[in-house]
DORO-500111 format. One line per 8 residues: number of its first residue (from 1); their letters; for each residue x, y, z of N, C-alpha, C. Coordinates in steps of 0.1 Angstrom, whole numbers, plus 5000, padded with zeros to 4 digits. Atoms other than C-alpha are relative to their C-alpha. Layout:
NUM	A	X/Y/Z/X/Y/Z/X/Y/Z; ...
***
This chain:
1	XXXXXXXX	4996/5001/4986/4760/3934/2580/4999/4985/5005; 5001/5014/4995/4768/3900/2595/4994/4999/5014; 5006/5002/4987/4753/3885/2626/5010/5004/5011; 4989/4997/4990/4787/3890/2644/5001/5015/5002; 4998/4985/4998/4787/3928/2638/4987/5007/5003; 5013/4993/4996/4750/3935/2645/5000/5003/5015; 5000/4997/4986/4744/3952/2678/4993/4989/5009; 5007/5011/4992/4721/3923/2689/5005/4987/4997
9	XXXXXXXX	4995/5013/5004/4743/3896/2676/5001/4990/5012; 5000/5010/4989/4741/3863/2696/5014/4998/5005; 4987/5004/4994/4769/3856/2720/5004/4987/4995; 4994/5012/5005/4792/3828/2711/4994/4988/5006; 5005/5011/4993/4776/3806/2737/4987/4995/4994; 5014/5004/5005/4742/3806/2719/5000/4992/4988; 4999/5008/5012/4754/3789/2688/5013/4991/5000; 4988/5009/5001/4778/3761/2679/5008/5005/4988
17	XXXXXXXX	4991/4996/5010/4805/3761/2653/4993/5003/4987; 5005/4997/5013/4798/3776/2619/5007/4991/4989; 4995/5008/5011/4802/3754/2588/4999/5009/4988; 5000/4993/5013/4807/3764/2552/4986/5002/4995; 5014/5000/5005/4770/3757/2546/4992/5010/5008; 5008/4990/4992/4758/3781/2574/5001/4997/5014; 5000/5001/4985/4752/3783/2611/4993/4987/5005; 5007/5011/4992/4744/3753/2633/4993/5007/5011
25	XXXXXXXX	5008/4993/4990/4716/3765/2655/5000/4992/5013; 5001/5006/4987/4714/3759/2692/4986/4995/5003; 5013/5005/4996/4685/3740/2708/4991/5011/5005; 5008/4989/4994/4675/3772/2726/4994/5009/4989; 5005/4992/5011/4672/3791/2693/4989/4993/4992; 5011/5008/5007/4652/3763/2676/4987/5000/5009; 5012/5000/4992/4629/3762/2706/4993/5013/5000; 5005/4987/5000/4625/3799/2707/4993/5003/4987
33	XXXXXXXX	5007/4998/5013/4617/3800/2670/4987/4992/4999; 5012/5009/5001/4592/3771/2673/4989/5006/5008; 5011/4994/4993/4572/3790/2699/4992/5010/4992; 5007/4991/5008/4563/3815/2673/4989/4993/4992; 5010/5007/5007/4544/3789/2653/4990/4994/5010; 5009/5004/4989/4530/3776/2686/4989/5011/5002; 5009/4989/4998/4514/3810/2690/4991/5001/4988; 5008/4999/5012/4502/3812/2653/4990/4989/4999
41	XXXXXXXX	5009/5011/5002/4486/3778/2656/4987/5002/5009; 5013/4997/4993/4461/3791/2682/4990/5006/4991; 5009/4995/5010/4446/3810/2653/4998/4989/4989; 5001/5009/5012/4454/3785/2625/4991/4988/5003; 5008/5012/4997/4439/3754/2643/4986/5004/5003; 5014/4997/4998/4408/3772/2654/4993/5003/4987; 5006/4997/5013/4402/3784/2619/4997/4987/4992; 5002/5013/5006/4406/3748/2606/4989/4993/5006
49	XXXXXXXX	5009/5009/4993/4385/3731/2632/4987/5007/5005; 5011/4995/4993/4361/3755/2648/4993/5012/4993; 5006/4987/5005/4355/3787/2627/4987/4997/4992; 5012/5002/5008/4330/3772/2602/4988/4997/5009; 5011/5004/4992/4309/3756/2629/4996/5012/5010; 5003/4988/4992/4312/3788/2650/4990/5009/4992; 5008/4991/5009/4297/3808/2621/4986/4994/4998; 5013/5006/5003/4269/3783/2613/4992/4997/5012
57	XXXXXXXX	5008/5005/4989/4259/3770/2647/4999/5009/5012; 5000/4991/4989/4268/3798/2671/4995/5014/4996; 5004/4986/5005/4265/3831/2651/4987/4999/4992; 5012/5002/5008/4237/3816/2629/5001/5005/4986; 4998/4997/5014/4251/3824/2595/4998/4988/4991; 5003/5012/5008/4239/3801/2567/5013/4995/4994; 4988/5006/5005/4264/3777/2552/5004/5006/4986; 4997/4993/5012/4261/3794/2518/5007/5013/5002
65	XXXXXXXX	4994/4987/4997/4270/3828/2533/5014/4998/5005; 4987/5003/4995/4299/3813/2551/5010/4997/4989; 4992/5003/5012/4312/3799/2518/5004/5013/4993; 4997/4987/5006/4310/3834/2503/5010/5008/5008; 4991/4993/4991/4328/3849/2533/5015/4995/4998; 4987/5007/5001/4357/3824/2530/5006/5003/4986; 4995/5000/5014/4360/3826/2492/5004/5015/4996; 4998/4987/5005/4357/3863/2485/5009/5009/5008
73	XXXXXXXX	4990/4993/4992/4378/3874/2514/5014/4999/4995; 4987/5003/5005/4408/3861/2495/5004/5010/4989; 4996/4991/5011/4407/3888/2468/5009/5011/5006; 4992/4990/4993/4422/3913/2493/5014/4995/5002; 4987/5007/4998/4450/3888/2500/5009/5001/4988; 4992/4999/5012/4461/3890/2464/5009/5012/5000; 4992/4988/4999/4473/3925/2472/5008/5000/5013; 4994/4998/4987/4480/3923/2509/5012/4991/5002
81	XXXXXXXX	4989/5009/4997/4502/3892/2510/5013/5004/4993; 4987/4996/5007/4528/3903/2483/5005/5014/5006; 4996/4988/4994/4527/3938/2499/5008/4998/5013; 4993/5003/4987/4537/3925/2533/5014/4993/4997; 4987/5006/5004/4564/3903/2516/5010/5010/4995; 4990/4990/5005/4579/3933/2498/5004/5009/5011; 4996/4991/4989/4578/3955/2529/5010/4993/5009; 4991/5007/4990/4594/3928/2551/5014/4998/4994
89	XXXXXXXX	4987/5002/5007/4622/3921/2525/5008/5013/5001; 4993/4987/5000/4630/3958/2526/5001/5007/5013; 4999/4995/4987/4628/3963/2563/5015/4999/5005; 4986/5000/4994/4662/3973/2579/5000/5006/5014; 4999/4995/4986/4665/3976/2616/5012/4993/5007; 4989/5006/4993/4692/3968/2642/4996/4985/5004; 5004/5014/4996/4671/3936/2650/4998/4991/4988; 5002/5008/5012/4670/3924/2614/4988/5004/4992
97	XXXXXXXX	5011/4997/5009/4643/3923/2587/4987/4995/5006; 5013/5007/4998/4617/3899/2600/4996/5000/5015; 5003/5001/4986/4620/3897/2638/4991/5012/5005; 5009/4989/4995/4605/3932/2644/4986/4999/4997; 5014/5002/5004/4574/3923/2625/4993/4990/5010; 5006/5010/4990/4568/3893/2649/4996/5007/5013; 5003/4993/4988/4570/3916/2679/4989/5010/4999; 5010/4989/5002/4550/3945/2665/4986/4995/4998
105	XXXXXXXX	5013/5005/5003/4521/3924/2655/4994/4991/5011; 5005/5009/4990/4518/3903/2686/4987/5004/5007; 5012/4995/4993/4492/3924/2705/4988/5001/4990; 5011/5000/5009/4471/3932/2674/4994/4987/4996; 5004/5014/5003/4471/3895/2666/4990/4995/5010; 5008/5005/4989/4456/3887/2700/4986/5007/5000; 5013/4992/5000/4429/3915/2698/4991/4995/4989; 5009/5004/5012/4417/3905/2663/4996/4985/5001
113	XXXXXXXX	5004/5014/4997/4417/3868/2674/4987/5000/5008; 5012/5000/4991/4392/3876/2702/4988/5006/4992; 5011/4994/5007/4371/3898/2680/4993/4991/4990; 5005/5009/5010/4367/3872/2653/4991/4989/5006; 5008/5010/4994/4352/3848/2678/4991/5006/5010; 5010/4993/4992/4329/3873/2694/4987/5001/4992; 5013/5000/5007/4292/3868/2684/4993/5013/5005; 5005/4987/4996/4277/3903/2683/4985/5000/5003
121	XXXXXXXX	5015/5000/4998/4240/3893/2685/4992/5009/4991; 5007/4992/5009/4230/3913/2655/4990/4993/4992; 5009/5007/5009/4204/3905/2628/5009/4993/4990; 4993/5008/5010/4213/3883/2598/5010/5007/4993; 4990/4992/5007/4230/3909/2577/5011/5005/5008; 4990/4994/4990/4247/3925/2607/5010/4989/5004; 4991/5010/4996/4262/3892/2617/5010/4996/4988; 4992/5003/5012/4275/3886/2581/5011/5011/4999
129	XXXXXXXX	4991/4989/5001/4291/3921/2580/5011/4999/5011; 4990/5001/4989/4307/3916/2614/5010/4989/4997; 4991/5011/5003/4321/3882/2603/5010/5004/4989; 4991/4996/5011/4335/3897/2571/5011/5009/5005; 4990/4990/4995/4352/3926/2589/5010/4994/5010; 4991/5005/4990/4366/3907/2618/5009/4988/4995; 4992/5010/5007/4377/3877/2597/5011/5005/4992; 4989/4994/5008/4396/3899/2573/5010/5007/5008
137	XXXXXXXX	4990/4994/4991/4412/3919/2601/5009/4990/5005; 4992/5011/4995/4424/3887/2616/5010/4995/4990; 4991/5006/5011/4438/3874/2583/5011/5010/4996; 4990/4990/5004/4456/3907/2576/5011/5000/5011; 4990/5000/4990/4473/3907/2610/5008/4987/5000; 4994/5013/5001/4480/3870/2606/5011/5000/4989; 4991/4999/5011/4497/3878/2573/5012/5008/5004; 4989/4991/4996/4518/3907/2588/5009/4993/5010
145	XXXXXXXX	4992/5007/4990/4529/3883/2615/5007/4988/4994; 4995/5013/5004/4533/3850/2598/5009/4999/4988; 4991/5000/5012/4550/3859/2565/5014/5003/5005; 4986/4998/4995/4580/3875/2583/5005/4989/5009; 4995/5012/4991/4580/3847/2609/5004/4989/4992; 4996/5012/5009/4580/3820/2582/5013/5003/4993; 4988/4997/5007/4607/3839/2564/5013/4999/5008; 4989/5003/4992/4630/3835/2593/5007/4987/4998
153	XXXXXXXX	4994/5013/5004/4636/3799/2582/5011/5002/4990; 4990/4998/5010/4656/3813/2553/5012/5008/5004; 4990/4991/4996/4677/3837/2573/5007/4997/5013; 4993/5004/4988/4685/3820/2606/5012/4991/4997; 4989/5009/5004/4707/3795/2588/4999/4998/4985; 5000/5004/5014/4718/3787/2552/5001/4985/4998; 4998/5015/5001/4723/3750/2559/4986/4993/4998; 5013/5006/5003/4694/3730/2543/4997/4989/5010
161	XXXXXXXX	5003/5010/4990/4697/3702/2568/4996/5007/5013; 5005/4993/4988/4695/3727/2597/4987/5006/4998; 5013/4994/5003/4665/3743/2580/4989/4989/5003; 5010/5011/4997/4647/3709/2581/4999/4998/5015; 5000/5002/4986/4657/3705/2617/4992/5011/5007; 5007/4989/4994/4645/3740/2625/4985/4999/4998; 5015/5001/5003/4611/3735/2608/4994/4988/5008; 5005/5012/4992/4608/3701/2626/4997/5005/5015
169	XXXXXXXX	5002/4995/4987/4612/3719/2660/4987/5010/4999; 5012/4991/5002/4587/3746/2647/4987/4992/5001; 5013/5007/5001/4560/3721/2640/4998/4990/5011; 5002/5007/4987/4566/3700/2671/4993/5009/5010; 5006/4990/4990/4557/3731/2691/4986/5004/4994; 5013/4997/5006/4529/3740/2666/4990/4989/5003; 5009/5011/4997/4514/3706/2671/4997/4999/5015; 5003/5000/4985/4517/3709/2709/4989/5010/5002
177	XXXXXXXX	5011/4991/4999/4496/3740/2706/4987/4995/4995; 5012/5006/5006/4472/3722/2683/4994/4990/5009; 5005/5010/4991/4469/3693/2707/4992/5006/5012; 5006/4993/4988/4461/3716/2737/4987/5006/4995; 5012/4992/5005/4436/3737/2716/4989/4990/4996; 5010/5009/5005/4418/3708/2699/4995/4991/5011; 5005/5009/4989/4416/3686/2730/4992/5007/5010; 5006/4994/4989/4405/3712/2755/4991/5012/4997
185	XXXXXXXX	5008/4988/5003/4387/3741/2736/4986/4998/5003; 5015/5003/4998/4352/3725/2737/4997/5000/5015; 5001/5000/4985/4357/3718/2775/5000/5014/5006; 4999/4987/4995/4368/3753/2781/4988/5009/4997; 5012/4992/5005/4339/3768/2761/4988/4997/5010; 5011/5004/4991/4315/3748/2783/5002/5005/5014; 4997/4996/4986/4333/3757/2816/4999/5014/5002; 5001/4986/4998/4336/3794/2811/4988/5007/4994
193	XXXXXXXX	5013/4994/5006/4304/3799/2791/4988/4997/5008; 5012/5003/4992/4281/3782/2815/4988/4996/4991; 5011/5004/5009/4261/3767/2786/4998/5010/4989; 5001/4990/5010/4263/3799/2765/5013/4999/4991; 4988/5002/5008/4286/3790/2736/5006/5013/4995; 4995/4987/5005/4289/3826/2724/5010/5006/5010; 4992/4995/4989/4303/3837/2758/5012/4991/5002; 4989/5009/4998/4324/3806/2761/5011/5001/4989
201	XXXXXXXX	4990/4998/5011/4340/3810/2727/5009/5012/5002; 4992/4988/4999/4350/3846/2733/5010/4999/5011; 4991/5001/4989/4366/3839/2767/5011/4989/4998; 4990/5011/5003/4383/3807/2755/5010/5005/4991; 4990/4995/5009/4399/3825/2726/5009/5011/5006; 4992/4990/4993/4410/3853/2749/5011/4993/5008; 4990/5008/4992/4428/3826/2770/5011/4996/4991; 4990/5005/5010/4446/3812/2739/5008/5013/4995
209	XXXXXXXX	4993/4988/5005/4454/3848/2727/5011/5005/5009; 4989/4995/4991/4473/3858/2758/5012/4991/5000; 4988/5009/5001/4495/3827/2755/5008/5003/4987; 4993/4997/5012/4502/3836/2719/5009/5012/5001; 4992/4988/4999/4515/3871/2728/5013/4997/5007; 4988/5004/4993/4540/3856/2753/5009/4992/4991; 4992/5008/5009/4552/3831/2727/5007/5008/4989; 4994/4991/5010/4558/3858/2701/5012/5008/5005
217	XXXXXXXX	4989/4993/4994/4579/3878/2725/5012/4992/5002; 4988/5009/4999/4601/3848/2732/5007/4998/4987; 4994/5002/5013/4606/3842/2695/5009/5012/4996; 4992/4988/5003/4618/3878/2690/5013/5000/5008; 4989/4999/4991/4641/3876/2720/5011/4989/4997; 4991/5012/5000/4657/3842/2712/5006/4997/4987; 4995/5003/5013/4664/3843/2675/5009/5011/4994; 4991/4990/5006/4691/3860/2653/5000/4998/4985
225	XXXXXXXX	5000/5001/5014/4690/3867/2616/5015/5001/4995; 4986/5001/5005/4723/3857/2597/5001/5002/4985; 4999/4999/5014/4716/3854/2560/4995/5013/4995; 5004/4987/5003/4716/3889/2547/5008/5005/4988; 4993/4996/5011/4727/3895/2511/5000/5015/4998; 4999/4986/5001/4738/3930/2501/4987/5006/4994; 5012/4993/5005/4709/3955/2494/5001/5002/4985; 4998/4997/5015/4723/3961/2459/4995/4988/4992
233	XXXXXXXX	5005/5012/5007/4712/3926/2450/4985/4997/5001; 5014/5001/4998/4676/3932/2458/4993/5008/4990; 5008/4993/5010/4651/3941/2431/4988/5006/5006; 5013/4994/4996/4617/3958/2432/4990/4989/5003; 5011/5010/4997/4585/3941/2444/4995/4993/4987; 5005/5005/5013/4574/3937/2408/5010/4990/4994; 4989/5009/5005/4608/3921/2399/4999/4987/5008; 5001/5012/4992/4604/3897/2428/4989/4991/4995
241	XXXXXXXX	5011/5008/5004/4570/3885/2416/5003/4994/4986; 4997/5006/5014/4583/3881/2380/5010/4989/5002; 4991/5011/4998/4612/3860/2393/4993/4988/5005; 5007/5011/4995/4588/3838/2411/4992/4993/4989; 5008/5006/5010/4565/3833/2382/5008/4992/4990; 4991/5007/5009/4595/3822/2361/5007/4989/5006; 4994/5010/4992/4606/3798/2388/4991/4988/5000; 5009/5011/5001/4590/3764/2379/4999/4993/5014
249	XXXXXXXX	5001/5006/4987/4598/3750/2414/4991/5007/5009; 5009/4993/4991/4580/3778/2431/4986/4998/4995; 5013/5002/5005/4550/3774/2408/4994/4986/5005; 5004/5013/4995/4549/3737/2417/4997/5000/5015; 5002/5000/4985/4553/3744/2454/4988/5008/5004; 5012/4992/4997/4526/3771/2454/4987/4992/4997; 5011/5009/5004/4502/3747/2436/4998/4989/5010; 5001/5010/4989/4510/3720/2461/4995/5006/5013
257	XXXXXXXX	5004/4994/4987/4505/3744/2490/4985/5002/4999; 5015/4998/5002/4470/3753/2476/4992/4987/5002; 5008/5012/4999/4458/3717/2473/5002/4994/5014; 4997/5005/4987/4475/3708/2506/4991/5006/5010; 5008/4994/4990/4455/3733/2525/4985/5000/4996; 5014/5004/5003/4423/3726/2506/4996/4987/5008; 5002/5013/4993/4427/3691/2521/4998/5003/5015; 5000/4997/4986/4434/3705/2556/4987/5007/5004
265	XXXXXXXX	5012/4992/4997/4405/3730/2555/4987/4992/4999; 5012/5008/5002/4380/3706/2541/4998/4989/5011; 5001/5011/4991/4387/3677/2564/5000/5006/5015; 5000/4995/4986/4395/3698/2595/4987/5007/5004; 5013/4993/4997/4363/3719/2592/4988/4991/5001; 5011/5009/5000/4341/3689/2587/5000/4991/5012; 4999/5009/4989/4354/3669/2617/4989/5001/5011; 5010/4998/4989/4331/3685/2643/4986/4996/4995
273	XXXXXXXX	5012/5004/5005/4301/3679/2621/4999/4984/4999; 4999/5014/5001/4312/3643/2615/4997/4993/5014; 5001/5005/4986/4314/3636/2653/4986/5004/5006; 5013/4995/4994/4282/3656/2661/4989/4992/4994; 5012/5005/5007/4259/3641/2635/5001/4986/4994; 4998/5014/5005/4274/3609/2620/5004/4990/5011; 4995/5009/4989/4293/3593/2649/4991/5002/5012; 5008/4996/4989/4270/3611/2674/5007/4998/5013
281	XXXXXXXX	4992/5000/4988/4298/3612/2699/5009/5012/5001; 4992/4988/5000/4309/3648/2701/5010/5001/5011; 4990/5000/4989/4326/3641/2734/5013/4994/4997; 4988/5006/5005/4352/3621/2715/5008/5009/4990; 4994/4992/5011/4360/3649/2690/5014/5005/5004; 4987/4995/4995/4388/3665/2711/5010/4990/5001; 4990/5010/4999/4405/3633/2718/5004/4993/4987; 4997/5004/5013/4402/3622/2682/5011/5009/4994
289	XXXXXXXX	4990/4991/5005/4421/3653/2672/5013/5000/5007; 4989/5000/4992/4444/3652/2701/5009/4988/4998; 4992/5012/5003/4455/3616/2695/5007/5001/4986; 4995/4999/5013/4460/3624/2658/5012/5010/5000; 4989/4991/5000/4482/3654/2666/5012/4994/5007; 4988/5007/4993/4504/3633/2690/5007/4991/4989; 4994/5008/5010/4509/3609/2661/5007/5009/4990; 4993/4990/5009/4518/3639/2638/5013/5003/5006
297	XXXXXXXX	4987/4996/4994/4545/3649/2663/5010/4989/4999; 4990/5011/5002/4560/3614/2661/5004/5000/4985; 4996/4999/5014/4559/3617/2623/5010/5010/4997; 4990/4989/5002/4577/3650/2624/5014/4996/5003; 4987/5005/4995/4606/3633/2642/5007/4993/4988; 4994/5008/5011/4612/3612/2610/5003/5009/4988; 4999/4991/5011/4611/3642/2587/5015/5003/4996; 4986/4996/5003/4648/3652/2590/5008/4988/4995
305	XXXXXXXX	4992/5011/5005/4664/3617/2587/4995/4994/4986; 5005/5005/5013/4641/3606/2558/5003/5010/4989; 4998/4991/5011/4645/3638/2538/5015/5001/4998; 4986/5000/5002/4683/3637/2544/5004/4989/4991; 4996/5012/5007/4685/3602/2530/4994/5000/4986; 5007/5002/5013/4659/3604/2502/4997/5013/4993; 5004/4987/5006/4654/3641/2495/4986/5004/5004; 5013/4995/4996/4625/3663/2505/4989/4997/4990
313	XXXXXXXX	5011/5002/5010/4606/3660/2472/4996/4985/5000; 5004/5014/5001/4607/3622/2471/4992/4995/5013; 5007/5004/4988/4596/3618/2507/4986/5006/5000; 5013/4993/5001/4568/3643/2502/4990/4992/4991; 5009/5006/5009/4554/3625/2472/4994/4987/5006; 5004/5013/4994/4553/3591/2489/4990/5002/5011; 5009/4997/4988/4537/3605/2521/4987/5006/4996; 5013/4994/5005/4511/3625/2502/4991/4989/4995
321	XXXXXXXX	5008/5011/5006/4499/3594/2483/4995/4991/5011; 5005/5008/4990/4498/3573/2514/4990/5006/5009; 5010/4993/4992/4479/3599/2534/4987/5001/4993; 5012/5000/5007/4454/3602/2506/4993/4986/5001; 5006/5013/4999/4448/3564/2507/4993/4998/5014; 5005/5003/4986/4443/3563/2545/4988/5010/5002; 5011/4991/4999/4420/3594/2543/4987/4994/4993; 5011/5006/5007/4398/3576/2517/4994/4989/5008
329	XXXXXXXX	5005/5011/4992/4395/3547/2541/4989/5004/5010; 5010/4996/4991/4373/3568/2564/4986/4999/4995; 5014/5001/5005/4344/3565/2540/4994/4987/5004; 5005/5013/4997/4341/3528/2548/5002/4996/5015; 4997/5003/4986/4352/3531/2585/4987/4997/5008; 5012/5003/4992/4328/3516/2611/4997/5012/5010; 5002/4988/4992/4313/3548/2626/4995/4997/5015; 5004/5003/4986/4299/3530/2657/5012/4996/5009
337	XXXXXXXX	4989/5004/4993/4334/3520/2667/5010/5011/5001; 4992/4988/4999/4351/3552/2679/5015/4997/5001; 4986/5004/4998/4383/3534/2689/5007/4997/4986; 4994/5002/5013/4388/3523/2653/5002/5013/4993; 4999/4987/5007/4382/3558/2640/5013/5008/5006; 4989/4993/4994/4408/3572/2665/5013/4993/4995; 4988/5007/5004/4433/3545/2655/5003/5003/4985; 4998/4997/5014/4428/3552/2618/5005/5015/4998
345	XXXXXXXX	4995/4987/5000/4433/3589/2625/5015/5001/5004; 4986/5000/4996/4465/3582/2643/5010/4995/4989; 4992/5005/5012/4478/3562/2613/5002/5011/4990; 4999/4989/5010/4469/3590/2589/5009/5011/5004; 4992/4988/4996/4485/3617/2610/5015/4996/5002; 4986/5004/4999/4517/3596/2616/5006/5001/4986; 4995/5000/5014/4521/3593/2578/5002/5015/4995; 5001/4986/5005/4511/3629/2571/5010/5009/5008
353	XXXXXXXX	4991/4992/4992/4533/3643/2600/5014/5002/4994; 4987/4998/5007/4565/3637/2580/5001/5011/4991; 5000/4989/5010/4554/3662/2554/5000/5014/5006; 5003/4986/4994/4547/3691/2578/5012/5009/4999; 4989/4991/5001/4582/3705/2581/5005/5002/4986; 4994/4999/5014/4591/3698/2545/4995/5011/4992; 5006/4989/5009/4568/3723/2529/5007/5013/5003; 4994/4987/4996/4583/3752/2548/5015/5001/4997
361	XXXXXXXX	4986/5000/5003/4619/3741/2544/5002/5001/4985; 4999/4999/5015/4613/3737/2506/4997/5015/4996; 5001/4986/5004/4601/3773/2505/5013/5008/5001; 4987/4994/4998/4635/3784/2518/5009/4996/4989; 4991/5005/5011/4652/3762/2492/4996/5007/4987; 5004/4993/5013/4631/3778/2464/5006/5014/5000; 4994/4986/5000/4643/3813/2476/5015/4999/4997; 4986/5002/5003/4679/3800/2474/5001/4998/4985
369	XXXXXXXX	4999/5002/5014/4673/3787/2439/4998/5012/4991; 5003/4987/5007/4658/3820/2428/5012/5009/5000; 4988/4991/4998/4688/3839/2442/5012/4995/4991; 4989/5006/5008/4712/3815/2425/4999/5004/4985; 5002/4997/5014/4696/3821/2391/4999/5014/4996; 5003/4986/5004/4687/3858/2392/5010/5009/5007; 4991/4991/4992/4713/3872/2417/4992/5009/5009; 5008/4992/4991/4684/3887/2437/4993/4990/5010
377	XXXXXXXX	5007/5008/4990/4670/3874/2470/4988/5007/5005; 5013/4994/4995/4634/3879/2480/4994/4989/5009; 5005/5010/4991/4629/3856/2510/4986/5002/5004; 5013/4998/4995/4598/3872/2524/4990/4999/4988; 5009/5000/5011/4582/3876/2489/4997/4985/4996; 5002/5014/5003/4588/3839/2483/4990/4994/5010; 5009/5005/4990/4570/3830/2515/4986/5007/4999; 5013/4993/5001/4543/3857/2510/4992/4994/4989
385	XXXXXXXX	5008/5005/5011/4533/3844/2476/4996/4986/5003; 5004/5013/4997/4533/3809/2489/4989/5000/5011; 5010/4999/4990/4513/3819/2520/4986/5005/4994; 5012/4997/5007/4488/3835/2496/4993/4987/4995; 5005/5012/5005/4484/3801/2480/4994/4991/5012; 5005/5007/4988/4480/3786/2515/4986/5005/5004; 5013/4994/4995/4452/3810/2525/4989/4998/4989; 5009/5002/5011/4436/3806/2491/4995/4985/5001
393	XXXXXXXX	5004/5014/4998/4436/3768/2497/4991/4998/5012; 5009/5000/4988/4421/3773/2532/4986/5005/4997; 5013/4994/5003/4394/3795/2518/4992/4992/4990; 5007/5009/5010/4386/3773/2488/4995/4988/5007; 5004/5012/4993/4385/3743/2510/4989/5002/5010; 5011/4996/4991/4363/3760/2536/4987/5003/4992; 5012/4997/5009/4340/3774/2508/4994/4987/4994; 5006/5012/5006/4337/3740/2491/4993/4992/5011
401	XXXXXXXX	5007/5007/4989/4329/3724/2525/4986/5006/5003; 5013/4993/4997/4302/3750/2532/4990/4998/4989; 5009/5001/5011/4288/3748/2497/4994/4985/4999; 5004/5014/5001/4287/3710/2497/4991/4996/5012; 5009/5002/4989/4271/3709/2532/4986/5005/4996; 5013/4994/5004/4244/3732/2518/4994/4991/4989; 5005/5008/5011/4241/3711/2486/4994/4987/5005; 5005/5013/4995/4236/3679/2506/4989/5002/5010
409	XXXXXXXX	5011/4998/4992/4210/3695/2527/5002/5002/5015; 4997/4999/4986/4227/3703/2560/4992/5012/5006; 5007/4990/4993/4206/3723/2585/5006/5001/5014; 4993/4999/4987/4223/3737/2616/4992/4996/5012; 5006/5003/4988/4214/3723/2650/4987/4992/4998; 5012/5008/5003/4188/3698/2635/5004/4986/4998; 4998/5014/5004/4184/3661/2628/5003/5000/4985; 4996/4999/5014/4202/3656/2595/4994/4989/4992
417	XXXXXXXX	5005/5010/5009/4188/3638/2565/5011/4990/4996; 4990/5009/5004/4205/3608/2550/5009/5006/4989; 4991/4993/5010/4218/3630/2521/5010/5009/5007; 4990/4991/4993/4234/3655/2546/5010/4991/5007; 4991/5009/4994/4250/3626/2565/5010/4995/4990; 4991/5005/5011/4264/3612/2532/5010/5011/4996; 4991/4989/5003/4278/3646/2524/5011/5002/5010; 4990/4998/4990/4296/3649/2557/5010/4989/4999
425	XXXXXXXX	4990/5011/5002/4311/3614/2552/5010/5003/4989; 4991/4997/5011/4324/3624/2518/5010/5011/5002; 4991/4989/4997/4339/3656/2531/5011/4996/5010; 4990/5005/4990/4357/3636/2558/5009/4990/4993; 4993/5012/5006/4371/3610/2533/5004/5002/4986; 4996/5001/5015/4370/3608/2495/5003/5014/4994; 4998/4987/5005/4368/3645/2487/5014/5006/5003; 4987/4994/4997/4399/3657/2506/5011/4990/4995
433	XXXXXXXX	4990/5009/5005/4418/3625/2495/5005/5004/4986; 4997/4997/5014/4416/3637/2459/5011/5011/5000; 4991/4989/4999/4435/3669/2469/5015/4995/5001; 4986/5005/4998/4466/3649/2481/5005/4993/4988; 4995/5007/5013/4467/3628/2449/5004/5011/4990; 4996/4989/5009/4468/3660/2429/5013/5006/5004; 4988/4994/4994/4495/3674/2452/5012/4992/4996; 4989/5008/5003/4517/3644/2446/5004/5001/4985
441	XXXXXXXX	4998/4999/5015/4513/3647/2408/5007/5014/4997; 4994/4987/5002/4523/3684/2410/5014/5001/5003; 4986/5000/4996/4556/3677/2427/5009/4994/4989; 4992/5004/5012/4568/3661/2394/5007/5012/4993; 4994/4988/5006/4575/3697/2383/5009/5008/5009; 4991/4994/4990/4595/3706/2414/5014/4995/4997; 4986/5003/5006/4632/3708/2402/5010/4996/5011; 4989/5001/4990/4651/3707/2435/4999/4985/5006
449	XXXXXXXX	4999/5014/4996/4659/3670/2438/5011/4999/5011; 4991/5002/4989/4682/3655/2464/5014/5005/4997; 4986/4996/5004/4714/3662/2444/5001/5015/5000; 4999/4985/5000/4706/3699/2438/4998/5006/5014; 5002/4995/4986/4693/3703/2474/5013/5000/5008; 4988/5001/4992/4726/3692/2488/5011/5009/4996; 4990/4991/5005/4747/3715/2466/4996/5014/4999; 5005/4987/5002/4725/3745/2465/5006/5011/5009
457	XXXXXXXX	4994/4991/4991/4738/3762/2496/5014/5004/4996; 4986/4998/5003/4774/3757/2486/5002/5009/4987; 4999/4991/5012/4768/3772/2451/4997/5014/5003; 5003/4986/4996/4752/3802/2467/5011/5007/5007; 4989/4995/4993/4781/3807/2490/5011/5005/4990; 4990/4997/5010/4805/3807/2460/4996/5012/4992; 5005/4989/5008/4783/3831/2440/5001/5013/5008; 5000/4987/4992/4780/3856/2469/5014/5004/5002
465	XXX	4986/4997/4998/4817/3854/2475/5006/5007/4988; 4995/4994/5012/4824/3862/2439/4994/5013/4997; 5006/4987/5002/4800/3891/2439/5006/5010/5009
***
């Protein structure tokens, strides 16, 4: 069924002319799509920046226990993520495959978000159990929402250039949410908590959660699914996974995703400790992150023109290496000069920002390549398996951070030893930089170069027409 014959097909005024490569998307649809990741980033950014310190410094869970929570919670995802991907690929409604998932999970998403940041005031084991249950509930709902949402990239348009533009809009709005959240969350916690961080965290996250629900509803209402191959060309869930394992480009992309989010988790989760104990200017932490996110948004604007000229893979490799170098510079940065730290962060984020839309546009390209070679399309399974690598990277990065903090002698809410301060410095600089160097090396195995990228959509159109 094409977009034009679906009951909810977009009126002609909402899109511009269609090319042989696929639909050209209107600004309104790109904006509406981007609001979905704006909503998801209220959870994603808090998990990166605040969750570990919430567990250690507010709930009172030891760093070692936090590491175990992050690491072992991912075993369920090995089943849950592919299951959601398979179900989403096989969903058939008048509104499409993926949009109904975004709407149906909006309210559960908000509820689980608030529960995860609610300190129950139990004993040591009770707090750990509460954290395990609420964290995993949040991640399950996040999966059920985010995999179908991310899969929309591959079905709103078949045009690879439009996909890069779409993901650029997506991450501009995601970074806007990140800027607001990272800049103002600590102030909101203090304002609504009256000095009680446990109360402040709960009400602050409820504030962000209500905004997320509204954004998800707008995404559902403003987007339309168009790329919909015949059901006869769809295999089983096991076949989808087999296709992916045999796709060298997907293996490379999944490995890159893993190390990419190890970097983000390790460095993001360490930042608050770095400003609290090393720089001793926690009041600058929000603006340090906020200025960096604004620089990321500028970098995102260069993603489409650079990738169009040089190819996604080539741009990604260069930017990963450059980001790794600037990250390593934080080890020698003058900690007493906060302005220098903010400037260095802005440079880092400007370079890194170019890569943000590319990862997700490349996932859609990998789904295209798999369909071209196998005759079967599994958009959501491609994103689900990659999102599993993403969450595994977040968890491993968070677990490594917590374990290394414990190894270097970190004690919550205390004066830190020289060893603990050195560990925090390394987690902010040299350790995460290694991940990006590995990621750049992995991309040598990614097959979709600029030439194949430009012809992939057209080859698929011919193959579908012949079928």
